[in-house]
MARROGU-198554 format. One record per atom (N, C-alpha, C): x, y, z. Coordinates in pm, whole numbers, plus 50000, padded with zeros to 5 digits. Layout:
! residues N
XYZ
...
END
This chain:
! residues 294
215254035805412
216294025605433
216214015505321
217334013605250
217354004005138
217973991005185
217293979905152
217743966605190
217863957805066
218853948905066
218983939304957
218003927904980
217333923704873
216273913704881
216453903704767
216503891004801
216623880604699
215443871204700
214883868604582
213863858304569
213893852804427
213183841904406
213223835404276
212273842304178
212483840304048
211573845903948
210303837703931
210113827504015
208923819004004
207663826804043
206513823103987
205283830804011
204893832304156
205153822204239
204753823704380
205523834904448
206813836304416
207613847004478
207283860604420
207143861604290
206833874604231
205433879204273
204513869804291
203173872904341
203263878804482
204083872604567
204213877004706
204873890804716
205923893104639
206743905004660
206373916804572
205483915004475
205133925704382
204723938504454
203793937604547
203233949704610
204283957404689
205183950404755
206163957604839
207283963704758
207763956704655
208883962604579
208413973504484
207113973604452
206563984004366
205753994304447
205883993704578
205284003604669
203774005304647
203093994104630
201643994304624
201033994204765
201893992104862
201493992005003
202444001105081
202124003405206
203014010905295
204204002105332
205394006105290
206603998405323
207334003905444
206714013005514
207254018705638
208674024205620
208884030505505
210174036805478
211234027605421
210874015005396
211844005705340
211804006005188
212964004705127
213094003304983
213983991204959
213953985804836
214583972804815
215413972404688
216603966804702
217473963804589
217303949004561
216623945504451
216133931904430
217093923604344
217283911004386
218083901304311
217193889304282
217103885504154
216293874104113
217233862404082
217103851604158
217973840004140
217193827104162
217693816204104
217113803204134
217393799804280
216653790304334
216683787804479
218043783604528
218783775604452
220073771204502
221093782604503
220983791704406
221853803704409
221533812004533
220253813304565
219863820504687
220383813404811
220313800204811
220853792504923
222343795504942
223073795704832
224523798104840
224813812404887
224023821904841
224203835704888
223943836805037
222943829205084
222653829305227
223813823405306
224443813105252
225613807205320
226693817905343
226773827105249
227793837705260
227263850005332
225973849805368
225383861005440
225313873705358
225123872505226
225233884005137
224053893505144
222833888105160
221633896305145
221013899705280
220303911005283
219583914905404
218353906305425
217653903505315
216433895405319
216533885605204
216173873005227
216233863605115
215273852005132
214813847005019
214123834105014
215203823505016
214953812405086
215853801005081
215083788305110
215723777005084
215143764105117
215223761905267
214233755005321
214303752005464
215483743205497
215843734405408
217043726205429
218263735205446
218413744905358
219563754005366
219523762505491
218323766005537
218203774705653
218923768805775
218903755705786
219563749305900
221053752605905
221643755605790
223073758605784
223373773405808
222353781705806
222603796205818
221773802605930
221253794406021
220423799806129
221223809106221
222543808106218
223353817406296
223423831106230
223143831706099
223203844206024
221833850406001
220793842205993
219453846905955
218403841806052
217323849506064
216173845606144
214963844106051
214123834206079
212983831405992
211823840706023
211303847105918
210143855805933
208863847605934
207813853205994
206523846205999
205793846905865
206103856905784
205403858905657
206283854705539
205613850605431
206303848205305
206673834005273
206453824705366
206903810905345
206053803305244
206663792505192
205973783105105
205903769705176
204743766605233
204453753605291
203113749205234
202863736405236
201543732105191
201423717205175
200223713005144
199943698905115
199833697304963
200363686504912
200303684004768
201203693204687
202283698004750
203153707604682
204603702804673
204833690504713
206213685804724
206883683004590
208183680604593
208943677304472
208573663404421
208763661504292
208463648704229
209743642604173
209823629304182
210863621904109
210253617103979
210923620103868
210393616403736
211463609303655
211003602503550
211933596003457
211273595003321
212053590403223
211523588803088
210893575203066
211113566003159
210563552403149
209893549003281
209113538303281
208463533903403
209523528403500
209583534003618
210513529603721
209743527703850
209993516703918
209293514104044
210053520104162
209333522404269
209973527504390
210993517504443
210683504704432
211613494404480
212923494604402
212853498004273
214083499204194
215003509704254
214423521204289
215223531904346
215773528004483
214943521204561
215393517104694
216573507504685
216593499404581
217673489704563
218853495604487
218673507904432
219763514204359
220003508204222
218963502304164
219123496204031
217803497203957
217833502503834
216643503903752
216593492603651
215473485603649
215273474903552
214223479403452
214593479703326
213663484103222
213803474703102
212883464903098
213013455102991
214273446803010
215103446302907
216343438702913
217493446702971
217313459902980
218403468403026
218323470803176
219483472603236
219563475803378
220503487603397
220123496603487
220973508103519
221303507303667
222543504703696
222963504003836
223333518103885
222983520804008
223293533704069
222873545203978
221573546303947
221093556403852
221483570603892
221783578803791
222163592703814
220893601203826
220823608803934
219643617003962
219993631703950
219253639003869
219423653403858
218633660303967
219323668104050
218663675004162
218793690104146
217853697804205
217903712404189
218823719504286
219673712004357
220633718204447
220823709904573
222043709604621
222383701604740
221573705804861
221343718904877
220723724004999
219223726604984
218633721804877
217183723404860
216443713804952
215233717704991
214403708705069
214073696304987
213983697704856
213733686304769
214823675604788
216073679704793
217153670104810
217133664004949
216733671805049
216573666205184
215533655105183
214393657405119
213333647305114
213793634905038
214553636904932
215093625704856
216003617204945
216873623805021
217773616605110
217043609205220
215933614905266
215143608405371
214413596205317
213813597605198
213033586605141
213903575605082
215023579605019
215893570104951
217353572504989
217743568205109
219103570805154
220183564505066
219823554304989
220813547904901
220953554904767
220073564504741
220133571804613
221113583404627
222383580304612
223443590204639
224163595004513
223853589204397
224513593304273
223723605004213
224183617204244
223403629204209
224273639204135
223613647304054
224283658603990
223373670904006
223973682204041
223203694404063
222973701603930
221703705403906
221313712603785
220383724103824
220303734203740
219283744503759
217923737703745
217003740803835
215743733303841
215013732803706
215093743703630
214363744403503
215013736003393
216223730803415
216923722703315
216743707703338
216113703903447
216083689603484
215243681403388
214083686603345
213263679103250
214053675903123
214723686003068
215513683802946
216623673702969
217243674203086
218333664803117
217823650503116
216593648203166
216013634803163
215683630803019
215053639802946
214663636802808
215873634002719
216973640902745
218183639302664
219083628102713
218693621502821
219463610302872
220703614102950
220823626602987
221993630803066
221873626403211
220643624403258
220403618403390
219333607703372
219303598203463
218323587303456
217013591203523
217113599303627
215953603403707
216093618303736
214963625303742
214993639503774
214163642603897
214653651803978
213933656604096
213433670604063
212123672004039
211593684603988
210793692104094
210823705404082
210133714304175
209423725204094
208723733904165
208093745804105
207133742203992
207163750103886
206163748603779
206333735903698
207483729103712
207673716703639
206693705803683
206093707503799
205023698303840
203883698003738
203713709103667
202583710403575
202943707103430
204223705203403
204643703903263
205253690403227
205683682703324
206453670603292
205623660403213
204333659003246
203503649103176
203303652903030
203203665803002
203023670402864
204233666802778
205363664402841
206583661202768
206873646202768
205903638402811
206033623902806
206813617802921
207053625603027
207793620503142
206843614303244
207373605303326
206533597503416
206933599703562
205943600503648
206193602403792
206553589103856
207623589303936
207993577704016
207343578704154
207503590304216
206933592504349
206813607404376
205793611204449
205613624804497
206203625104639
207343631804655
208013631904785
207273640404888
206463649604841
205613657004933
204563648004995
203973639404912
202993629704962
203643620205061
204883616205031
205653607605123
205803614605258
206183627305257
206353635105380
205043635905458
203953638905387
202663640605454
202223627705524
202463616205460
202093603405520
202973600305642
204213604805636
205143602405747
204833611205868
204403623605843
204313633505951
202923639105976
202053638805877
200743645205889
200803660205879
201973665505844
202173680105838
202333684905694
202103697905676
202443704205549
203953703105528
204373702905403
205803702205374
206383716305369
207393719305451
208043732305444
209053732605329
208803740805230
209673741405113
210663753005124
210143765105128
211023776705134
210503787105231
211423794605290
211043805105383
211713818205349
211293828705416
211893841905400
212623845205530
213883848905518
214693851605636
215273865705629
215543871105747
216173884305759
217533882605826
218483890405781
219833889605836
219823894105983
220463886406069
220483889506211
221263902206242
222063907006147
222793919506174
221873931606171
220683930006115
219713940906115
219133942706254
218843955106293
218213957306424
216883949906434
216543945506554
215323937606575
214083945006527
214023958106549
212843965506505
212723965506353
213863965406283
213843964706137
213393950906091
213833940406158
213393926806125
211863925806136
211313931306243
209863930906260
209153939506155
209763950606119
209193959206015
209133951705882
210213944805848
210263936805724
209133926505725
208963919805838
207933909605848
206543915605825
206283927305886
204983933905867
204763937505721
205803942505656
205673946905516
205423935005424
206123923905448
205903912005365
204493906705384
204043906205508
202673901605532
201683910705459
201893923805467
201013933305400
201043930905248
202213927505194
202343925105051
201573912605009
201663901905091
200923889605061
199423892205068
198993899305169
197563902205184
197043910705069
197863920205023
197473928404907
197343919504783
198293910204767
198253901304650
197013892604650
196633887404767
195413879404775
194183887804743
194163900304790
193013909004767
192953914204624
194113914704556
194213920204420
195053910704334
194563898604307
195393888104246
195903891304106
195263900404037
195713903903901
196603916303899
196793922504012
197543935004018
198973933503965
199593922303999
200983920303957
201153911803835
200083910203755
200103900803643
201263903103548
201463915403505
202533918103407
203903915603467
204073919303592
205343916803661
205593901803674
204583894403716
204723879803730
205033873503596
204283877603493
204483872003359
205873874903305
206423886403337
207733890303283
208853881403334
208603874203444
209623865403500
209253850703490
208173847603420
207573834203429
208043824303324
209153826803257
209753817203164
208743811603063
207973820603005
207083817402894
205933808002930
205673805803060
204543797203095
203233804703072
202163797203052
200863803303029
200333809603157
199363818603140
198763825003258
198083814403346
197473804403283
196813793803360
197823786503450
198983783003394
200003776003472
200563785203580
200733798103547
201223807703646
200343807703769
199033808503748
198143809503863
197923796103933
198073785103860
198083772003927
199263771304022
200393776103975
201623776404055
201393784804181
200823796504165
200573805404278
199613798904377
198523793204327
197523787004414
198123775404494
199103768704435
199723757204500
200653761404613
201403772104593
202483775404686
202213787504777
201213795404746
200913807104830
199573804704899
199613804505032
198433800805109
198483807305247
197753801905341
197683808105474
199053808605541
199913798805512
201243798805572
202113810105517
201753815205400
202493826405342
202153839405412
200943840305466
200553852005544
201193851405682
201093839905745
201673837905878
201863822905901
203033819005947
203313804805969
202333798606068
202033805906173
201143800606275
201743788406345
201013783006439
201503771506516
201713759206428
200803757006330
200923745206244
202183745906158
202423757506099
203603759006015
204893757306092
204933763006212
206143761906295
206373747406339
205293740306368
205423726106404
206023718206289
205563720706167
206083713606050
207573716406033
207983728806054
209393732506038
210243725706144
209753725306267
210493718506374
210653703506343
209593697406292
209673683206257
210683681006145
210663690006047
211633689005937
213053689405992
213333698706080
214673699906138
215013687706223
214053682806300
214303671106383
214653658906299
213883656706192
214143645106106
215463646606032
215753658805988
217023661005916
218213658706009
218083663106133
219163661106230
219303646206263
218173639506278
218173625106307
218883617306196
218693621806072
219313615105957
220693620805923
221173629606010
222503635605994
222643643205862
221533649805823
221523657505700
221803672305725
221723676605851
221993690605887
222783691006018
223453702006044
224093703706174
223053707306280
223403705906407
222493709806514
222293724906512
221033729106524
220693743306522
220453747806666
221283756806715
221173761206854
220453774606869
220403782306762
219743795406767
218233793806766
217523803606824
216083804306805
215823807806660
215033799806591
214923801606446
213813811106405
212813813306491
211663821506454
211793835706508
211443845306427
211483859306468
210643861606592
209503855206600
208573857206712
208943849206836
209973840806823
210373832406936
211893832606953
212453843606999
213893844207015
214373834807125
215663831707121
216243823007222
216463809107169
216943800207251
217273786707210
216023778707180
216153769107089
215053760107058
214833750907178
213553748507212
213253739507324
213673725307290
END
């Protein structure tokens, strides 16, 4: 059975999916037609219900829970992994809260913020922490650093491997929004999950979940097995940065969400709904817990 599968070319995703798409493990008769896209493109594809299996932002998942169910395996949650707000000059948190940047004699009212997509969890966290920061432009995540350096945006919201590169380019951190979330909730930050299309039979959904878990476990047991595959999609980053990226985003929650991971996701949805950032989700969101949310 061939299924369409979408995930990002980032090292954490290629690390997770290498074993299953290259049949290094038992895929239980499943084969995959793979699409590599940035996270916001995957979010948009999920809105249209295009793929059988896809990575998406947890923020976006709230909009497509009627089309997709969340798998227990493959997610990116963690501590110290959240998006960062950066700029080319020193900016205080109070400046952002007030919607005005003061830098020496110059002032920037309603600063323009480059974000990696409307439906990213990063943008959800930005809206939660700074509800007045509404002047935004959507950019491909890998272009945000350059946009800040070139003055096309005043502030950048960065994710993925850019956490490791912004300082080398002379950019400055304003706030770690993951740290903000952790202090607010005490939970890991849910960034991205793997979902299966609800049109697939339930037994196939469970099969997909087993295969992804097996793929993650193989990757942990054989971390260098997918090195060439990971490197081929890693946008010229060094091997050291690649594996820092993997260590940051692939962890126990990637093997299985467990009770802690599911609690964090529920809190994310509750806070997003409270702030009117998502519609009410009536479907059971977890594969292992069908039915309405309590």
